[in-house]
C-alpha positions as semicolon CSV with decimal commas, in nm:
position;residue;x (nm);y (nm);z (nm)
1;M;0,881;1,246;8,421
2;V;0,705;0,908;8,438
3;V;0,514;0,803;8,128
4;R;0,252;0,532;8,178
5;V;0,231;0,312;7,868
6;A;-0,010;0,045;7,748
7;V;0,059;-0,201;7,466
8;A;-0,227;-0,351;7,265
9;G;-0,121;-0,665;7,082
10;A;0,147;-0,752;7,337
11;S;0,159;-1,119;7,239
12;G;0,284;-1,060;6,881
13;Y;0,631;-0,990;6,748
14;A;0,588;-0,612;6,727
15;G;0,424;-0,594;7,069
16;G;0,696;-0,807;7,223
17;E;0,968;-0,595;7,067
18;V;0,824;-0,265;7,187
19;L;0,799;-0,412;7,538
20;R;1,162;-0,526;7,521
21;L;1,266;-0,168;7,443
22;L;1,032;-0,006;7,695
23;L;1,176;-0,222;7,973
24;S;1,502;-0,031;7,925
25;H;1,338;0,311;7,903
26;P;1,411;0,514;8,219
27;E;1,098;0,730;8,194
28;V;0,841;0,459;8,123
29;E;0,608;0,263;8,349
30;I;0,446;-0,030;8,169
31;G;0,072;-0,051;8,232
32;A;-0,193;-0,261;8,060
33;L;-0,094;-0,539;7,821
34;T;-0,367;-0,662;7,591
35;G;-0,414;-0,936;7,334
36;N;-0,766;-1,032;7,238
37;S;-0,702;-1,386;7,117
38;N;-0,471;-1,453;7,412
39;A;-0,661;-1,268;7,686
40;G;-0,628;-1,444;8,020
41;Q;-0,290;-1,598;7,943
42;L;0,034;-1,504;8,115
43;L;0,265;-1,300;7,898
44;G;0,555;-1,526;7,997
45;S;0,392;-1,822;7,822
46;L;0,395;-1,628;7,493
47;Q;0,696;-1,395;7,532
48;P;0,933;-1,589;7,761
49;H;1,222;-1,352;7,686
50;L;1,038;-1,068;7,864
51;V;1,130;-1,199;8,207
52;P;1,031;-0,890;8,414
53;L;0,678;-0,909;8,268
54;A;0,639;-1,286;8,265
55;G;0,379;-1,288;8,543
56;R;0,155;-1,027;8,383
57;T;-0,185;-1,141;8,249
58;L;-0,300;-1,030;7,906
59;E;-0,635;-0,847;7,900
60;A;-0,890;-0,784;7,630
61;T;-0,827;-0,483;7,405
62;T;-1,102;-0,248;7,522
63;P;-1,120;0,129;7,577
64;E;-1,169;0,068;7,949
65;V;-0,847;-0,135;7,980
66;L;-0,646;0,115;7,773
67;A;-0,782;0,419;7,959
68;G;-0,566;0,605;8,208
69;H;-0,239;0,578;8,016
70;D;-0,024;0,856;7,872
71;V;0,074;0,648;7,567
72;V;-0,092;0,354;7,393
73;F;0,103;0,148;7,140
74;L;-0,117;-0,037;6,891
75;A;0,067;-0,348;6,770
76;L;-0,240;-0,479;6,589
77;P;-0,300;-0,637;6,247
78;H;-0,356;-0,399;5,957
79;G;-0,710;-0,266;5,955
80;Q;-0,770;-0,305;6,328
81;S;-0,598;0,001;6,477
82;A;-0,837;0,267;6,354
83;A;-1,139;0,135;6,543
84;V;-0,943;0,111;6,868
85;A;-0,783;0,454;6,826
86;A;-1,120;0,616;6,763
87;Q;-1,227;0,514;7,114
88;L;-0,926;0,673;7,286
89;G;-0,925;1,034;7,402
90;G;-0,739;1,316;7,235
91;D;-0,521;1,363;7,541
92;V;-0,345;1,025;7,502
93;L;-0,057;0,970;7,261
94;V;-0,153;0,681;7,030
95;V;0,129;0,518;6,835
96;D;0,000;0,294;6,557
97;M;0,253;0,029;6,450
98;G;0,013;-0,102;6,186
99;A;-0,059;0,044;5,844
100;D;-0,394;0,210;5,911
101;H;-0,276;0,572;5,923
102;R;0,040;0,579;5,706
103;L;-0,092;0,655;5,359
104;K;-0,211;0,999;5,253
105;D;-0,402;0,898;4,940
106;P;-0,728;0,709;5,011
107;A;-0,705;0,555;4,663
108;D;-0,372;0,394;4,752
109;W;-0,518;0,255;5,073
110;D;-0,820;0,115;4,891
111;A;-0,606;-0,039;4,616
112;F;-0,366;-0,217;4,850
113;Y;-0,580;-0,283;5,159
114;G;-0,936;-0,286;5,028
115;A;-1,100;-0,110;5,322
116;P;-1,217;0,243;5,411
117;H;-0,929;0,488;5,464
118;A;-0,892;0,584;5,831
119;G;-0,705;0,909;5,770
120;T;-0,342;1,012;5,790
121;W;-0,138;1,071;6,106
122;P;0,205;1,233;6,156
123;Y;0,464;0,997;6,014
124;G;0,715;0,835;6,246
125;L;1,036;0,852;6,043
126;P;1,226;1,140;6,208
127;E;1,523;1,119;5,971
128;L;1,324;1,236;5,671
129;P;1,331;1,614;5,610
130;G;1,078;1,778;5,843
131;G;1,014;1,448;6,019
132;R;1,101;1,560;6,370
133;A;0,906;1,883;6,345
134;G;0,597;1,687;6,244
135;L;0,625;1,466;6,553
136;E;0,686;1,728;6,820
137;G;0,381;1,745;7,045
138;A;0,187;1,500;6,829
139;K;-0,092;1,295;6,987
140;R;-0,123;1,049;6,699
141;I;0,171;0,881;6,522
142;A;0,178;0,638;6,230
143;V;0,488;0,419;6,243
144;P;0,630;0,348;5,895
145;G;0,641;0,006;5,740
146;C;0,970;-0,179;5,777
147;F;1,054;-0,184;5,406
148;P;0,972;0,188;5,355
149;T;1,201;0,269;5,650
150;A;1,494;0,084;5,494
151;V;1,430;0,207;5,140
152;S;1,351;0,570;5,224
153;L;1,668;0,608;5,431
154;A;1,876;0,441;5,161
155;L;1,755;0,672;4,883
156;Y;1,642;0,998;5,037
157;P;1,979;1,181;5,024
158;A;2,012;1,109;4,651
159;Y;1,667;1,249;4,580
160;Q;1,703;1,543;4,817
161;A;2,023;1,644;4,635
162;R;1,844;1,592;4,301
163;L;2,104;1,341;4,182
164;A;1,866;1,058;4,086
165;E;1,604;1,014;3,818
166;P;1,252;0,953;3,953
167;E;1,253;0,579;3,898
168;A;1,389;0,335;4,155
169;V;1,440;-0,041;4,141
170;I;1,454;-0,211;4,480
171;V;1,523;-0,567;4,587
172;A;1,504;-0,624;4,961
173;A;1,581;-0,940;5,154
174;T;1,386;-0,992;5,475
175;G;1,349;-1,243;5,755
176;T;1,036;-1,433;5,848
177;S;0,933;-1,217;6,147
178;G;0,808;-0,951;5,908
179;A;0,507;-1,171;5,836
180;G;0,397;-1,170;6,199
181;K;0,353;-1,446;6,454
182;A;0,046;-1,619;6,314
183;L;0,111;-1,970;6,184
184;K;0,158;-1,980;5,806
185;P;0,262;-2,297;5,620
186;H;0,506;-2,120;5,386
187;L;0,696;-1,985;5,689
188;L;0,756;-2,324;5,851
189;G;1,121;-2,400;5,916
190;A;1,116;-2,686;5,666
191;E;0,994;-2,447;5,395
192;V;1,227;-2,157;5,471
193;M;1,559;-2,318;5,563
194;G;1,798;-2,337;5,269
195;S;1,564;-2,144;5,043
196;V;1,525;-1,788;4,910
197;T;1,189;-1,688;4,763
198;P;1,059;-1,362;4,612
199;Y;0,702;-1,254;4,685
200;G;0,475;-0,960;4,612
201;V;0,632;-0,952;4,265
202;G;0,502;-0,711;4,003
203;G;0,414;-0,416;4,223
204;G;0,185;-0,606;4,456
205;H;0,351;-0,539;4,790
206;R;0,155;-0,308;5,020
207;H;0,459;-0,102;5,114
208;T;0,515;0,021;4,758
209;P;0,283;0,327;4,774
210;E;0,441;0,427;5,105
211;M;0,785;0,437;4,939
212;V;0,645;0,649;4,657
213;Q;0,483;0,879;4,914
214;N;0,812;0,929;5,099
215;L;1,046;0,977;4,803
216;S;0,834;1,184;4,562
217;P;0,838;1,514;4,758
218;L;1,217;1,494;4,774
219;A;1,248;1,439;4,399
220;G;1,003;1,717;4,320
221;E;0,798;1,477;4,109
222;R;0,639;1,134;4,141
223;V;0,897;0,860;4,186
224;C;0,811;0,532;4,018
225;V;0,913;0,240;4,241
226;S;0,964;-0,119;4,129
227;F;0,989;-0,322;4,449
228;T;1,062;-0,691;4,492
229;P;1,086;-0,831;4,845
230;T;1,266;-1,162;4,901
231;L;1,218;-1,399;5,192
232;V;1,546;-1,538;5,324
233;P;1,611;-1,793;5,600
234;M;1,666;-1,564;5,897
235;A;1,438;-1,450;6,176
236;R;1,481;-1,075;6,154
237;G;1,647;-0,808;5,943
238;I;1,615;-0,630;5,608
239;L;1,886;-0,567;5,351
240;A;1,755;-0,326;5,087
241;T;1,950;-0,280;4,763
242;C;1,816;0,027;4,586
243;S;1,912;0,148;4,240
244;A;1,825;0,462;4,044
245;K;1,961;0,615;3,725
246;A;2,184;0,912;3,800
247;L;2,099;1,253;3,661
248;P;2,358;1,416;3,434
249;G;2,644;1,572;3,626
250;T;2,635;1,321;3,911
251;T;2,974;1,197;4,025
252;A;3,087;0,952;4,288
253;Q;3,214;1,251;4,487
254;S;2,891;1,451;4,470
255;L;2,692;1,142;4,563
256;R;2,907;1,063;4,866
257;A;2,895;1,427;4,976
258;A;2,514;1,426;4,964
259;Y;2,497;1,126;5,197
260;E;2,758;1,264;5,433
261;K;2,562;1,589;5,461
262;A;2,228;1,415;5,512
263;Y;2,349;1,183;5,787
264;A;2,622;1,383;5,960
265;D;2,411;1,447;6,270
266;E;2,172;1,152;6,267
267;P;2,210;0,946;6,587
268;F;2,070;0,623;6,442
269;V;2,196;0,631;6,082
270;Q;2,555;0,531;6,016
271;L;2,698;0,598;5,672
272;L;2,963;0,329;5,649
273;P;3,318;0,398;5,530
274;E;3,359;0,365;5,155
275;G;3,392;0,006;5,044
276;R;3,225;-0,149;5,351
277;M;2,877;-0,286;5,291
278;P;2,587;-0,310;5,538
279;S;2,491;-0,647;5,683
280;T;2,180;-0,742;5,875
281;K;2,380;-0,908;6,151
282;S;2,548;-0,578;6,239
283;V;2,216;-0,413;6,329
284;H;2,050;-0,716;6,492
285;G;1,844;-0,599;6,791
286;S;1,945;-0,234;6,750
287;N;1,774;0,083;6,631
288;A;2,062;0,152;6,394
289;V;2,046;0,193;6,017
290;H;2,365;0,111;5,826
291;V;2,386;0,275;5,484
292;Q;2,632;0,258;5,196
293;V;2,617;0,426;4,857
294;A;2,814;0,369;4,538
295;Y;2,811;0,508;4,187
296;D;2,823;0,260;3,898
297;E;2,977;0,492;3,639
298;S;2,952;0,249;3,346
299;A;2,579;0,199;3,403
300;R;2,528;0,556;3,531
301;R;2,339;0,417;3,826
302;I;2,328;0,502;4,195
303;I;2,336;0,196;4,420
304;A;2,228;0,257;4,780
305;V;2,218;-0,026;5,033
306;S;2,071;-0,018;5,382
307;A;2,042;-0,270;5,664
308;I;1,794;-0,251;5,950
309;D;1,640;-0,481;6,205
310;N;1,281;-0,495;6,082
311;L;1,141;-0,537;6,434
312;T;1,351;-0,263;6,593
313;K;1,417;0,039;6,371
314;G;1,166;-0,102;6,123
315;T;0,883;-0,116;6,378
316;A;0,913;-0,092;6,757
317;G;1,233;0,112;6,771
318;G;1,091;0,367;6,531
319;A;0,779;0,377;6,747
320;V;0,972;0,446;7,068
321;Q;1,195;0,701;6,895
322;S;0,887;0,885;6,768
323;M;0,720;0,868;7,110
324;N;1,028;1,026;7,267
325;I;1,017;1,316;7,022
326;A;0,642;1,368;7,065
327;L;0,677;1,383;7,444
328;G;0,981;1,612;7,440
329;L;1,211;1,343;7,580
330;H;1,564;1,270;7,463
331;E;1,521;1,094;7,128
332;G;1,744;0,800;7,214
333;L;1,592;0,694;7,545
334;G;1,536;0,318;7,555
335;L;1,719;0,270;7,224
336;S;2,063;0,153;7,122
337;T;2,281;0,152;6,809
338;I;2,467;-0,153;6,938
339;G;2,391;-0,480;6,760
340;V;2,432;-0,838;6,879
341;A;2,712;-1,057;6,743
342;P;2,791;-1,326;6,652
């Protein structure tokens, strides 16, 4: 089976990462590469690490250029995917790595993005209950945000087992690539090096409603999420520390058992041995999720920690994994759980 794939937004971080993974995918042939603001430039001048594609010329993102492919990945800024997707036929698998089709509630979309809601597509987080079934045979896929991926996988077993109260406090450290490739003064090396800065404080981060959307069905009621992201001086990675009050009867043993059951057969989620904590370096460049959970008995709180690479499992890796499931391919094709060290 040969799958012909196009990537719109190939000059950005997400587009470059999905191309890096697709170059190792045995069933994929890479077709059109587009980037409106960089159309006419060689990909190698913008993504020099993608050596096999260095001589390819970026084209404009038009329906004509994207036509004739089995799969189109949209690595476009938030709010731009819907218009492009609407011009593609129903026979092509469209994988949106932006936010346009993640949220179910139009009011949430309007509150956090301030634009018309484009609708909701099958959600590309296979590890959530029912996630794989929702992706099988799909022709439209919404890839989760990077923070919701890390947070949902850290907390979902506790809520599925009904061990946690429906209120979660999350602090997540992230690298600068999560903000995209566009030049921003606060992301200059001189501003970031040697400094840690919170942002989106007070419930303002756009990924908050997506976390609520993922966790609430598992808890059986709306989960209130207090989320504070923190920018740290690294290029890529997320370390999410998630806390929730334990329901009466919860023990360290019942908590550990819930996580062992949830992740026993998950190829990309590793529940670490007790006492060993996740680190972003361990998952660098991989599609792996490292998870640890502990029970603070004196505070009666569940502490769940996850580490992901925000560009791989948090974006492009999740997109390729979901594509594989939708097309009936082996889920792990083109993906690895092996990180890069040191």
